[in-house]
C-alpha positions in Angstrom: -4.9 74.5 -16.7 -4.4 76.9 -13.7 -7.8 78.6 -14.4 -9.6 75.2 -14.2 -7.7 74.4 -11.0 -8.7 77.8 -9.5 -12.4 77.0 -10.1 -12.2 73.8 -7.9 -12.9 74.4 -4.2 -9.9 73.9 -1.9 -11.6 71.3 0.2 -12.5 69.2 -2.9 -8.9 69.5 -4.1 -7.6 68.2 -0.7 -10.1 65.3 -0.9 -8.9 64.3 -4.4 -5.3 64.6 -3.4 -5.9 62.5 -0.3 -7.6 59.6 -2.1 -4.4 57.8 -3.4 -3.0 58.1 0.1 -6.1 56.5 1.7 -6.0 53.8 -0.9 -2.3 53.1 -0.2 -3.0 53.0 3.5 -5.8 50.6 2.9 -3.6 48.3 0.9 -0.9 48.4 3.6 -3.5 47.7 6.3 -4.8 44.7 4.3 -1.3 43.4 3.9 -0.6 43.7 7.6 -3.8 41.9 8.5 -3.2 39.0 6.1 0.5 38.7 6.8 0.2 36.1 9.6 -2.0 33.9 7.4 0.4 34.3 4.4 3.4 33.4 6.6 1.5 30.3 7.9 0.5 29.2 4.4 4.1 29.7 3.1 5.5 27.7 6.1 3.0 24.9 5.5 3.9 24.7 1.8 7.6 25.5 1.7 8.9 23.9 4.9 8.0 20.2 4.1 9.4 20.7 0.6 12.7 22.0 1.9 12.8 19.3 4.5 12.2 16.7 1.9 15.0 18.1 -0.3 17.3 18.1 2.7 16.5 14.5 3.8 16.8 13.3 0.1 20.5 14.3 0.2 21.3 12.1 3.2 21.1 8.5 4.4 19.0 9.4 7.3 16.3 7.1 8.7 14.4 6.8 12.0 16.7 4.0 13.0 19.9 6.1 12.6 19.6 7.3 16.1 19.7 11.0 15.0 17.1 13.6 14.8 16.2 14.8 11.3 17.9 18.1 12.1 21.2 16.2 12.5 20.8 14.4 9.2 23.5 16.5 7.7 26.1 14.2 9.4 24.8 11.5 7.0 25.2 13.6 3.9 25.6 11.6 0.7 25.3 14.4 -1.9 23.2 12.9 -4.8 23.7 9.2 -4.1 19.9 8.7 -3.6 19.2 10.1 -7.0 21.9 8.0 -8.7 20.5 4.9 -6.9 17.0 5.9 -8.2 18.2 6.0 -11.8 19.6 2.4 -11.4 16.7 1.0 -9.3 15.0 -1.6 -11.5 12.1 -2.1 -9.0 11.4 1.6 -9.1 11.2 1.6 -12.9 9.0 -1.5 -12.9 6.6 0.2 -10.4 6.6 3.3 -12.5 5.9 1.2 -15.6 2.9 -0.5 -13.9 1.6 2.9 -12.7 1.8 4.1 -16.3 0.0 1.0 -17.6 -2.9 1.6 -15.1 -3.0 5.2 -16.0 -3.0 4.7 -19.7 -5.8 2.2 -19.5 -8.0 3.6 -16.7 -8.0 7.3 -17.6 -9.1 6.9 -21.3 -11.7 4.2 -20.2 -13.1 6.6 -17.5 -13.1 9.5 -20.0 -15.0 7.6 -22.7 -17.5 6.1 -20.3 -18.0 9.4 -18.6 -18.4 11.3 -21.9 -21.0 8.7 -23.1 -22.9 8.9 -19.9 -22.8 12.7 -19.9 -24.1 12.8 -23.4 -26.9 10.5 -22.4 -27.8 12.5 -19.2 -27.7 15.8 -21.1 -31.2 15.0 -22.4 -34.3 14.5 -20.3 -35.7 11.0 -19.7 -38.0 9.3 -17.1 -36.2 8.5 -13.9 -33.2 10.7 -14.7 -32.8 11.9 -11.1 -32.8 8.4 -9.7 -30.3 7.1 -12.2 -28.2 10.2 -11.6 -28.0 9.5 -7.9 -27.2 5.8 -8.4 -24.5 6.6 -10.9 -22.7 8.9 -8.5 -22.7 6.4 -5.6 -19.4 4.7 -6.5 -17.6 8.0 -6.2 -18.9 8.4 -2.6 -17.5 5.1 -1.5 -14.2 5.3 0.6 -11.4 3.8 -1.6 -10.4 1.4 1.1 -14.0 0.1 1.2 -14.1 -0.1 -2.5 -10.9 -2.2 -2.4 -12.4 -4.6 0.1 -15.6 -4.9 -2.0 -13.6 -5.8 -5.1 -11.3 -8.1 -3.1 -14.4 -10.1 -2.1 -15.9 -10.0 -5.7 -12.7 -11.4 -7.3 -12.2 -14.3 -4.8 -12.1 -17.8 -6.3 -15.5 -18.5 -4.9 -16.7 -15.0 -5.3 -19.6 -13.5 -7.3 -17.5 -12.8 -10.4 -16.7 -16.5 -10.8 -20.3 -17.5 -10.0 -21.6 -15.2 -12.8 -19.0 -16.7 -15.2 -20.0 -20.2 -14.2 -23.7 -19.4 -14.7 -23.0 -17.9 -18.2 -20.6 -20.6 -19.4 -22.5 -23.6 -17.9 -19.4 -25.1 -16.2 -17.6 -24.3 -12.9 -15.2 -21.3 -13.1 -12.6 -21.0 -10.3 -10.2 -18.3 -11.6 -7.8 -17.1 -9.0 -8.0 -13.5 -10.1 -5.9 -11.9 -7.4 -3.2 -14.7 -7.5 -2.5 -14.3 -11.1 -0.1 -11.4 -12.0 -2.0 -10.3 -15.1 -5.5 -10.9 -13.8 -4.8 -9.1 -10.5 -3.8 -5.9 -12.3 -6.9 -6.2 -14.5 -9.1 -6.5 -11.4 -7.5 -3.4 -9.8 -8.1 -1.4 -13.0 -11.7 -2.5 -13.1 -12.1 -1.3 -9.5 -10.6 2.0 -10.4 -12.8 2.5 -13.5 -15.9 1.6 -11.5 -15.2 4.1 -8.7 -13.9 7.1 -10.7 -15.9 7.1 -13.9 -18.7 9.0 -12.0 -16.2 11.8 -11.3 -15.3 12.1 -15.0 -19.0 11.9 -15.8 -19.9 14.7 -13.4 -17.1 17.1 -14.8 -18.0 16.4 -18.4 -21.7 16.8 -17.8 -21.1 20.2 -16.3 -19.1 21.2 -19.5 -21.8 19.6 -21.8 -24.6 21.6 -20.1 -22.6 24.8 -20.7 -22.5 24.4 -24.5 -24.7 27.1 -26.1 -28.0 25.6 -27.1 -28.6 28.2 -29.9 -25.4 27.0 -31.8 -26.6 23.4 -31.7 -30.1 24.4 -32.9 -28.5 26.4 -35.8 -26.4 23.5 -36.8 -29.4 21.3 -36.7 -31.3 23.7 -39.0 -28.4 23.7 -41.4 -28.6 19.9 -41.7 -25.8 18.7 -39.4 -26.3 15.2 -38.0 -25.7 14.4 -34.3 -22.2 13.3 -34.8 -21.3 16.4 -36.8 -22.8 18.6 -34.1 -20.9 16.8 -31.5 -17.5 17.0 -33.3 -17.8 20.6 -34.6 -19.6 22.3 -31.8 -19.7 20.3 -28.5 -16.1 19.0 -28.3 -14.4 22.4 -29.2 -16.5 24.1 -26.5 -15.6 21.4 -24.0 -11.8 21.4 -24.6 -11.0 23.3 -21.4 -13.3 21.1 -19.3 -11.8 17.9 -20.9 -8.2 19.1 -20.1 -9.2 19.7 -16.5 -10.9 16.4 -16.2 -8.0 14.4 -17.7 -5.4 16.3 -15.7 -7.2 15.6 -12.4 -7.6 11.9 -13.2 -4.0 11.5 -14.5 -2.6 13.0 -11.3 -4.9 11.1 -9.0 -4.5 7.8 -10.9 -0.7 8.2 -10.6 -1.2 8.2 -6.8 -3.5 5.1 -6.8 -2.9 3.3 -3.5 -5.9 2.5 -1.2 -7.9 0.2 -3.5 -4.9 -1.5 -4.9 -3.3 -2.2 -1.5 -6.5 -3.6 0.0 -7.0 -5.9 -3.0 -3.5 -7.2 -3.6 -1.0 -5.5 -1.3 1.1 -5.0 -4.5 1.2 -8.8 -5.1 1.4 -11.5 -6.1 5.0 -10.7 -5.5 5.4 -7.2 -6.9 3.1 -7.8 -9.9 0.7 -5.0 -9.0 3.1 -2.8 -7.2 2.7 0.8 -8.3 4.9 3.7 -7.4 2.7 4.6 -4.3 2.8 1.1 -3.0 6.5 0.9 -3.6 7.1 4.1 -1.6 4.8 2.9 1.2 6.8 -0.3 1.5 10.1 1.5 1.5 8.8 3.9 4.2 7.2 1.5 6.6 9.2 -1.7 6.0 12.7 -0.8 4.9 12.7 2.6 6.6 15.2 4.2 4.1 13.6 7.6 4.3 16.3 9.5 2.5 15.8 7.4 -0.6 12.0 7.7 -0.2 12.3 11.5 -0.1 14.3 11.4 -3.3 11.7 9.3 -5.1 8.8 11.5 -3.8 10.6 14.6 -4.9 11.3 13.2 -8.4 7.6 12.3 -8.7 6.6 15.7 -7.5 8.7 17.4 -10.2 7.2 15.1 -12.9 3.6 15.8 -11.8 4.3 19.5 -11.5 5.6 19.6 -15.1 2.5 17.7 -16.2 0.2 20.2 -14.4 2.0 23.2 -15.9 1.7 21.6 -19.4 -2.0 21.1 -18.8 -2.5 24.7 -17.6 -0.6 26.1 -20.6 -2.7 23.9 -23.0 -5.9 25.1 -21.3 -4.8 28.8 -21.6 -4.0 28.2 -25.3 -7.4 26.6 -25.8 -9.2 29.6 -24.2 -7.3 32.0 -26.5 -8.4 30.0 -29.5 -12.0 29.7 -28.5 -12.1 33.4 -27.5 
């Protein structure tokens, strides 16, 4: 070993020995240079969360006459969380949110998958139809809400079409009926966000290896068998991502719904986001609002972690 070392020139040995030191210095320099940005990002992410937790343990509101930093004098321990567990209006809003999510997300997924399968092949006018199909996604949610608010008026286009089809006047008060108002809101959500699901699923569908599909075709597999045994397994990760995005976003539905119904009639279409908005701007009980928002954050975080674990497991299986 010493004979080999003796044959290496001294300057080369010094260079080799100095390399780890230079690498370490480079890492330290990089850390110093990015430290301000890391502190800023940490502050932006952590401070609001800690402040929310702090406020949720108090009865503080803007009308209390105290700054938020003095909210400790209105400390109520976990009273907001016990009130949350017994709040019937909160659970009703959560139930309606779940209903919208359970109906809208599968509908958007199935429609998006069907459209992605159709657009995976070439056909005349594909680019034109592709652009038209993506337009709803580009509309501002508040504008989409106003569009559907006008469509579902008693004298609006929807009733006019139903009148023309049925042959007698139809004057359904869509947005004044508790059940029909929620259906109208769900139709608006499906119209606007199916293109997003379509876009994500089309990206996954295009990435399926063509040679495997051709091999299955040569072996006599029909289109359905090819879709179930090759396409869907290859798209599992993309499907989980698409569903996770829409579940989380649908849980936060607000703009379209609030413009269309304002949570009414009564509280018939009041979702969790609308309920929080009303508590924040009308009742001004910010401590309770912070408790609700923190509870929802925890639930959505658990859902996101579950989706990521499922996605990692899928990758391991497919690998």
